[in-house]
Steps between C-alpha positions, in 0.01 A plus 500: 500500500395127458149400532421157639164335538363185668373225283395172669666594832846574331660823436520569124754741346438530134862632433651186664247283332602633153864454586436131595306436194762660277768306664309171449437575136874582463598175660253302287640663174868421598395147596339445155809652322718267694290189420517597130864539525527154676298359218732645238807354679330155512421527134855612397700253716632206327597310821221253571593459864495871563164528312368212712595693816359839374153387401390398850626832633296677235194286591546574881522878457216526253274255689405338171648245255783623293417647166853384401530124427808418316533135619455408119665761293391556143641297231681658219204439264252660757734800518503527118128475483454775765744729327283465167192567700667812642554643158143430395541180293173302452467137587534410138817710454654335816406161384666571151813644655557235771377209287 
């Protein structure tokens, strides 16, 4: 037995409403996962032309500016600095190591 009621002139079935809400939430979750995967692909690709094509797709799908902007990749020194920061080196230690 399914109980429906009228709200604002529309029939309301709580079971159907819950299924719709659940479907929307699942769709949003899948969309976020797909956008995260697209961001990872953009980050991992070494082909600048492919990256330039993927970034606008990510922006269009997410409705916001891309979180990935690799137009100017990091220099080797910047990468070395970040690796030292990652292992907990202080500014002084980083300066001493990199000179």
